[in-house]
C-alpha positions as a Markdown table, in Angstrom:
| # | Residue | x | y | z |
|---|---|---|---|---|
| 1 | Met | -42.3 | -48.4 | 58.8 |
| 2 | Glu | -39.1 | -50.1 | 57.6 |
| 3 | Ile | -36.0 | -51.0 | 59.6 |
| 4 | Lys | -32.8 | -52.7 | 58.5 |
| 5 | Val | -30.7 | -55.0 | 60.7 |
| 6 | Ile | -27.4 | -56.6 | 59.8 |
| 7 | Thr | -26.3 | -59.8 | 61.5 |
| 8 | Lys | -22.8 | -61.2 | 61.3 |
| 9 | Ser | -23.5 | -64.8 | 62.5 |
| 10 | Lys | -26.2 | -67.5 | 62.8 |
| 11 | Glu | -26.3 | -66.7 | 66.5 |
| 12 | Gln | -27.1 | -63.0 | 65.8 |
| 13 | Thr | -29.8 | -64.1 | 63.3 |
| 14 | Lys | -31.3 | -66.3 | 65.9 |
| 15 | Glu | -31.2 | -63.5 | 68.4 |
| 16 | Leu | -33.1 | -61.2 | 66.0 |
| 17 | Gly | -35.7 | -64.0 | 65.7 |
| 18 | Leu | -35.8 | -64.4 | 69.4 |
| 19 | Lys | -36.7 | -60.7 | 69.8 |
| 20 | Leu | -39.4 | -61.0 | 67.1 |
| 21 | Gly | -40.8 | -64.1 | 68.7 |
| 22 | Lys | -41.1 | -62.4 | 72.1 |
| 23 | Leu | -43.0 | -59.5 | 70.6 |
| 24 | Ala | -45.3 | -61.6 | 68.4 |
| 25 | Lys | -49.0 | -61.7 | 69.2 |
| 26 | Pro | -51.6 | -64.2 | 68.2 |
| 27 | Gln | -52.8 | -64.0 | 64.6 |
| 28 | Met | -49.7 | -62.3 | 63.3 |
| 29 | Val | -48.1 | -63.3 | 60.0 |
| 30 | Phe | -44.4 | -62.9 | 59.2 |
| 31 | Thr | -43.3 | -63.4 | 55.6 |
| 32 | Leu | -39.7 | -64.3 | 54.8 |
| 33 | Thr | -38.1 | -63.8 | 51.4 |
| 34 | Gly | -34.5 | -64.4 | 50.4 |
| 35 | Asp | -32.3 | -66.7 | 48.4 |
| 36 | Leu | -31.8 | -70.4 | 49.3 |
| 37 | Gly | -29.4 | -70.4 | 52.3 |
| 38 | Ala | -30.1 | -66.8 | 53.2 |
| 39 | Gly | -31.2 | -67.7 | 56.8 |
| 40 | Lys | -35.0 | -68.0 | 56.7 |
| 41 | Thr | -35.1 | -71.2 | 58.8 |
| 42 | Thr | -32.4 | -69.9 | 61.1 |
| 43 | Leu | -34.4 | -66.7 | 61.8 |
| 44 | Thr | -37.5 | -69.0 | 62.4 |
| 45 | Gln | -35.5 | -71.0 | 64.9 |
| 46 | Gly | -35.0 | -67.8 | 66.9 |
| 47 | Ile | -38.6 | -66.8 | 66.5 |
| 48 | Ala | -39.6 | -70.3 | 67.9 |
| 49 | Lys | -37.3 | -69.7 | 70.9 |
| 50 | Gly | -39.0 | -66.4 | 71.6 |
| 51 | Leu | -42.3 | -68.3 | 71.7 |
| 52 | Asn | -40.9 | -70.8 | 74.2 |
| 53 | Ile | -40.9 | -73.6 | 71.8 |
| 54 | Glu | -38.5 | -76.4 | 72.9 |
| 55 | Lys | -38.8 | -78.6 | 69.8 |
| 56 | Thr | -36.1 | -78.3 | 67.2 |
| 57 | Val | -37.3 | -76.2 | 64.2 |
| 58 | Ser | -36.4 | -77.4 | 60.8 |
| 59 | Ser | -37.3 | -76.4 | 57.3 |
| 60 | Pro | -40.8 | -77.6 | 56.2 |
| 61 | Thr | -39.6 | -77.9 | 52.6 |
| 62 | Phe | -41.1 | -81.4 | 52.0 |
| 63 | Thr | -44.1 | -81.1 | 54.4 |
| 64 | Ile | -45.1 | -77.5 | 53.4 |
| 65 | Cys | -46.2 | -76.7 | 57.0 |
| 66 | Lys | -44.9 | -77.7 | 60.4 |
| 67 | Ile | -46.7 | -76.8 | 63.6 |
| 68 | Tyr | -44.9 | -76.2 | 66.9 |
| 69 | His | -46.4 | -75.5 | 70.3 |
| 70 | Gly | -45.2 | -72.9 | 72.8 |
| 71 | Arg | -46.8 | -69.9 | 74.5 |
| 72 | Met | -48.7 | -69.9 | 71.2 |
| 73 | Asp | -48.7 | -72.1 | 68.2 |
| 74 | Leu | -46.2 | -71.5 | 65.4 |
| 75 | Phe | -47.3 | -72.4 | 61.9 |
| 76 | His | -44.1 | -72.6 | 59.8 |
| 77 | Phe | -44.8 | -72.7 | 56.0 |
| 78 | Asp | -42.5 | -73.3 | 53.1 |
| 79 | Ala | -44.6 | -72.3 | 50.2 |
| 80 | Tyr | -41.9 | -72.9 | 47.5 |
| 81 | Arg | -43.5 | -76.2 | 46.3 |
| 82 | Leu | -46.9 | -74.5 | 46.0 |
| 83 | Glu | -46.0 | -72.4 | 43.0 |
| 84 | Gly | -48.7 | -72.7 | 40.4 |
| 85 | Leu | -50.9 | -74.9 | 42.6 |
| 86 | His | -54.5 | -73.6 | 42.6 |
| 87 | Gln | -56.4 | -75.8 | 45.0 |
| 88 | Asp | -57.8 | -75.4 | 48.5 |
| 89 | Leu | -55.4 | -77.0 | 50.9 |
| 90 | Gly | -57.0 | -75.7 | 54.1 |
| 91 | Phe | -54.1 | -73.4 | 55.0 |
| 92 | Glu | -56.4 | -70.3 | 55.5 |
| 93 | Glu | -57.5 | -71.7 | 58.9 |
| 94 | Met | -53.9 | -71.8 | 60.1 |
| 95 | Ile | -52.9 | -68.5 | 58.6 |
| 96 | Gln | -55.9 | -66.8 | 60.1 |
| 97 | Gly | -55.8 | -68.8 | 63.3 |
| 98 | Asp | -54.7 | -67.9 | 66.8 |
| 99 | Gly | -51.0 | -68.7 | 66.4 |
| 100 | Leu | -48.1 | -66.9 | 64.7 |
| 101 | Thr | -47.6 | -67.8 | 61.1 |
| 102 | Val | -44.2 | -67.7 | 59.4 |
| 103 | Ile | -44.2 | -68.1 | 55.7 |
| 104 | Glu | -41.1 | -68.8 | 53.6 |
| 105 | Trp | -41.5 | -68.0 | 49.9 |
| 106 | Pro | -44.8 | -66.1 | 50.5 |
| 107 | Met | -45.1 | -65.0 | 46.8 |
| 108 | Tyr | -46.5 | -68.5 | 46.0 |
| 109 | Ile | -49.5 | -68.1 | 48.4 |
| 110 | Glu | -49.9 | -64.4 | 48.6 |
| 111 | Glu | -53.7 | -64.6 | 48.0 |
| 112 | Leu | -53.9 | -66.3 | 51.4 |
| 113 | Ile | -51.9 | -63.8 | 53.4 |
| 114 | Gly | -54.1 | -60.8 | 53.6 |
| 115 | Asp | -53.2 | -57.1 | 53.8 |
| 116 | Glu | -51.5 | -57.0 | 57.2 |
| 117 | Tyr | -48.3 | -58.8 | 57.9 |
| 118 | Leu | -44.6 | -58.2 | 58.7 |
| 119 | Glu | -42.5 | -58.6 | 55.6 |
| 120 | Ile | -38.9 | -59.7 | 56.2 |
| 121 | Glu | -36.5 | -59.7 | 53.3 |
| 122 | Ile | -33.2 | -61.4 | 53.9 |
| 123 | Arg | -30.2 | -60.4 | 51.8 |
| 124 | Leu | -27.0 | -62.5 | 51.9 |
| 125 | Leu | -24.0 | -60.1 | 52.1 |
| 126 | Asp | -21.3 | -62.7 | 52.6 |
| 127 | Glu | -20.9 | -66.2 | 54.1 |
| 128 | Asp | -22.0 | -65.1 | 57.6 |
| 129 | Glu | -23.4 | -61.6 | 57.2 |
| 130 | Arg | -27.1 | -60.9 | 56.4 |
| 131 | Glu | -29.1 | -57.8 | 56.0 |
| 132 | Phe | -32.7 | -58.0 | 57.2 |
| 133 | Val | -35.2 | -55.5 | 55.9 |
| 134 | Leu | -38.3 | -55.5 | 58.0 |
| 135 | Lys | -41.4 | -53.7 | 56.6 |
| 136 | Ser | -44.6 | -53.3 | 58.5 |
| 137 | Asn | -47.9 | -53.7 | 56.7 |
| 138 | Gly | -50.5 | -52.7 | 59.2 |
| 139 | Lys | -50.7 | -50.9 | 62.6 |
| 140 | Gln | -49.9 | -53.9 | 64.8 |
| 141 | Tyr | -46.7 | -54.6 | 62.8 |
| 142 | Glu | -45.7 | -51.0 | 62.9 |
| 143 | Glu | -46.1 | -51.2 | 66.7 |
| 144 | Leu | -44.0 | -54.4 | 66.8 |
| 145 | Leu | -41.2 | -52.7 | 64.9 |
| 146 | Gly | -41.4 | -49.7 | 67.2 |
| 147 | Glu | -40.9 | -52.1 | 70.2 |
| 148 | Leu | -38.0 | -54.0 | 68.6 |
| 149 | Thr | -34.7 | -53.2 | 70.2 |
| 150 | Ile | -31.6 | -54.0 | 68.1 |
């Protein structure tokens, strides 16, 4: 299943994330692709709010992974700096763990992701407007998209 959503502000992007966070279940993986500044971290901030996370979510660019605690853990990865790195960093335990994993730049660690995940592609339409293309890969993600109200 695939759905497209257009947001016209950061607030609407966070609202989309909030809805996704509320629907998320343990062991889910969301992958985020899009240009720099497209809104990956903004969407993740909304997802965190949907998980009842009170801590401010920021980009894990320099730390690669940040962990936040709410109704379930959020493992927020920025895999951009992992391009070409071929060593065991122990991320599999988090990605396959009991929290929700959100991965920015997933193409750099796709071998760790598995076959089932929610793919979210973000396209920058103009300064404030974004198009989100959400594609389900697996039954639970198809169900999640079926429950998503826009």
